[in-house]
C-alpha positions as CSV (number, residue, x, y, z in Angstrom):
1,X,-6.8,-13.8,5.9
2,X,-9.5,-16.4,5.1
3,X,-9.2,-19.9,3.7
4,X,-8.3,-19.9,-0.1
5,X,-11.3,-19.6,-2.3
6,X,-12.0,-18.9,-6.0
7,X,-12.8,-15.5,-6.9
8,X,-14.1,-14.2,-10.4
9,X,-12.3,-11.1,-11.4
10,X,-12.2,-9.1,-14.7
11,X,-8.9,-7.9,-16.2
12,X,-8.7,-6.4,-19.6
13,X,-12.2,-7.5,-20.5
14,X,-11.3,-11.1,-19.7
15,X,-13.2,-12.9,-16.9
16,X,-10.7,-14.9,-14.7
17,X,-11.1,-17.2,-11.7
18,X,-8.3,-16.9,-9.1
19,X,-7.8,-18.5,-5.8
20,X,-7.2,-16.0,-3.0
21,X,-6.5,-16.1,0.7
22,X,-7.9,-12.6,1.0
23,X,-11.6,-11.6,1.4
24,X,-13.4,-11.5,-2.0
25,X,-14.1,-7.8,-1.9
26,X,-10.3,-7.0,-1.4
27,X,-9.3,-9.4,-4.2
28,X,-11.7,-7.8,-6.5
29,X,-10.7,-4.3,-5.5
30,X,-7.1,-5.2,-6.2
31,X,-8.0,-6.7,-9.6
32,X,-10.0,-3.6,-10.4
33,X,-7.1,-1.5,-9.6
34,X,-4.8,-3.4,-11.9
35,X,-7.5,-3.4,-14.6
36,X,-7.7,0.5,-14.4
37,X,-3.9,0.7,-14.7
38,X,-4.0,-1.7,-17.6
39,X,-6.8,0.5,-19.3
40,X,-4.7,3.5,-18.8
41,X,-1.8,2.0,-20.7
42,X,-4.0,0.7,-23.4
43,X,-5.5,4.2,-23.9
44,X,-2.3,5.8,-24.1
45,X,-0.7,3.1,-26.4
46,X,-3.5,1.6,-28.3
47,X,-1.4,-0.4,-30.7
48,X,0.5,-2.2,-28.0
49,X,-0.3,-5.8,-27.6
50,X,-2.1,-7.1,-24.4
51,X,1.0,-8.7,-22.9
52,X,3.2,-5.8,-23.1
53,X,0.6,-3.5,-21.9
54,X,0.1,-5.8,-18.7
55,X,3.8,-5.6,-18.0
56,X,3.8,-1.9,-18.3
57,X,0.7,-1.8,-16.0
58,X,2.6,-3.9,-13.5
59,X,5.7,-1.8,-13.7
60,X,3.5,1.4,-13.3
61,X,1.9,-0.1,-10.0
62,X,5.3,-1.2,-8.8
63,X,6.6,2.3,-9.3
64,X,3.6,3.6,-7.2
65,X,4.5,1.0,-4.5
66,X,8.3,2.1,-4.4
67,X,7.3,5.9,-4.3
68,X,4.8,5.2,-1.6
69,X,7.4,3.2,0.5
70,X,9.9,6.2,-0.1
71,X,7.4,8.6,1.2
72,X,6.6,6.4,4.1
73,X,10.3,6.2,5.2
74,X,10.7,9.8,4.8
75,X,7.6,10.4,6.9
76,X,9.1,8.0,9.6
77,X,12.3,9.8,9.5
78,X,10.7,13.3,10.0
79,X,8.4,11.9,12.8
80,X,11.7,10.4,14.5
81,X,13.4,13.9,14.2
82,X,10.4,15.7,15.7
83,X,10.2,13.0,18.5
84,X,13.9,13.5,19.3
85,X,13.5,17.2,19.5
86,X,10.4,16.8,21.7
87,X,12.3,14.4,24.0
88,X,15.1,17.1,24.3
89,X,12.4,19.4,25.7
90,X,11.3,17.1,28.4
91,X,13.1,17.4,31.9
92,X,15.8,14.8,32.2
93,X,13.8,12.6,34.6
94,X,11.0,12.1,32.1
95,X,13.1,11.4,28.9
96,X,13.3,7.6,29.5
97,X,9.4,7.4,29.9
98,X,7.9,5.3,27.1
99,X,4.4,6.1,26.0
100,X,3.1,2.6,27.1
101,X,4.6,3.2,30.5
102,X,2.8,6.6,31.1
103,X,0.1,6.7,33.5
104,X,-3.0,8.6,32.7
105,X,-4.0,11.4,35.0
106,X,-6.3,10.0,37.8
107,X,-5.3,6.4,36.8
């Protein structure tokens, strides 16, 4: 993170100045992602007022986050299961060896 500084972004056709601890390019990318979600909502529901559309866009993005977290947790659980099966394949003397403790061949 960097020192907070103002960044100009555009959301729903409105230019805004926000202060961010993140790099300018990252802040603009996040804003563009939200703006695209908002545009999708406004396209699908053109009569909806801007405030409600922004709330729905925020909910849609939050749903994406929760789904991604769920996938991440499921992937972590699958990796843990595979790791446990692999550990059981190792000779008992090698089972307690952690990856960071392993010595590279010739090292």
